[in-house]
Phi, psi and omega in degrees: 000134181285130181275138178278133178289138178232149177268110183267006179291129178303147185299329183267007182268131182294147178289154177288124182291161177300142183293137178224168177246135181237154173234122179254111180271124188240126175245178189298304182146172185201147172290158179283339179201181182258002179287167185303311187286326175296316178296320182295316179301315181295311182294325179296317179294314183297309186279356174269353179292124184293340176280333180281313179243105184269060177236138179310137186300323183293338175271314190285317187299317176298322178295316182295306188286326185265334184247298186297314184279003173276338183231330185295324179302325180294313179294318179294322178298322177297318179296316179295323181297331181289342182234004185297139177276095185291333181294330178242002179050060179201166179283155176302323181299316179295316180299309184292321181293315179296315184295318181291327177293323177294320178294319178293321178300316179296326183286324189251355185300323180295343179262013174084019181243130180252133179251145174214176180219159178210166176243141178293324178235137184087203185240150357285139186279153180302309180302321180299314184285326175297317178297319179296319180292320179294319179294333179276003176101008179282102179272348176226127184229128172264122175266123184246091176294130186271045176243113181300321183252123181294140166213150175299333182281350181237278179301318182301318182284335172296315179298319178303314184291322177298314180296321177298318179294320180295328180296335182268359181262130175289317179248103184270137172284160171287134187232135171242147175248121179292138181281175177303150177233034183299332181241017179297132185300325179289318177300310180299315181296317183290324176295313181298318182294322179294323177292316181295322177297317180294319180296322181295335181268000181279140178295331179231123182304144180290137174284338181204148171249122180263125178256099187261124178249154175298141182279176180204143177303139181301327181298332179291320175298315182297333180272358174114005177291128185278002189306314183301317180295320179294320178297317181295323179292317175304315180300319179294316182291315177294318180299325179295319175300313183294322182298328178292346177248018174081018181252133176263150184218163174212155180261135176223171182230135187245182170065037178296139182224126179089176188275345186286164179289136176246176177301139182236161005284152180281132180303313183300323179288327178290326175304320184281331186269331187301317180303323179291342179267006178095004179270102182258337178242118187236136175242128185241130174235158182234080186287002176269357181236136175264347179223140180294145186206189182298326181291332180265314187282317181271310186291323182261299188293329180261296183292320180296321177300314180297320180294315183292312180293325178293335179271003178113001176290160185242325181228128179229124177233141179247135179267116178300154175293175181297326175050243180247025183288171174301325178298321177296317181294321178297318181296306185292329176295318179296317180298317182292321178301323179285310189283342177265005179302136181093334175270322182201147176267102182276141174287163179287087189282347180208133180291141176290141181305140178298341179279346186298332182269000181299000000 
C-alpha cells in the first residue's frame, strides 16, 4: 500500500528559507569609539589572540592587562581621533568595509549572491554575521578575508574564528575561504594604477615610491609564516609596473610593536634616512591594506609625513587605499567570479583593468 506523505514539521516551526549564496567580507577590526574603555576592549581582544602574540598566556596576559592596557588605549585613542569620521561616528575602516560590501551586494544581488561584512576584532563579529547569513537562507558562504598577503596573524585567525563559529551551529552552511590575492593580476594592476595616477598629479615627480606593508616579528617568519615572501612578491610585481613608467620603488615594513626585531627595513627609519640619500620628493603607498585605517591615515599620511619633512624631505604624497573605488570593485568582482565557480555562474560584472595584462 502506498503511504501518503505527511508534513511532520511542527506548526510553530519556521519554514526552511530558499537557498542562497553569501559572501562575507572580513577585515581586521575597529574600536567602537575613541574613548579609553572602547579602545581597551578592542586592544584586549586583538592582543589576546594567540596567533597575534605568540607568548604563553600565563606570561603575556599579566603584561597585557596590567601594563600595556593601562596606557596604550590613551595613545591609540589619540591616533584614532585624528582620523575618526565624525559625520558617521565611526572609523574609516568600518565605513569603507561596510560601504564596499553594500556596493558589491547591489552589484551581484540580481545574480543570487548576498554580501555582508564582519570584523575579526570588535563589531560586527564573524559568528554573528555567519548566523545572520545562515538564517537568511545562505546555505553556501564564501568568506573573503580582506588581507592581500596571507599571514597566520591575519587570514589564519579569520579561519580560526570561522571554524569556531561553525562548531556552534547545528545546521552548518557549506563554507569556502578565499585564498591570498597578493599576486592577483587585477590587484597588482589596480595598486600600480592608483600609484601612477597620484604621481601624475604631483607638482614634482617622486624621486622614490615607498611600498609600506604592515610589519611582523622576524621570529614569525623564521617559524614559517609566508607573509614576508608574499609582501616581497607584491612589491616586485607592482614595482615592475612602476619601472615601466620611470618610477623606482622599495618595500618597507611599518607598525613595529615591542622590543623584538621585526621585518625590515622599517618604514619609519626610511622616512628619516631618505632625504640624506637625495630623495626629496616621496610617494607612499600601502599595498597590504585594501581600506584606509589608522595604520595608513595616521601612521603614514600624518606621522610619516612629519618624519620625512622633518628629516629634510620637501614633497610627501600618500596614495589612498582602494577603499570604495572602481579599482576595489574590479578586484572584489574578479575574486568572487573565481572563488564562487561551481556554485553559480557569475556574469562578467566588472571589466578587468586594462593594466592587468601588462
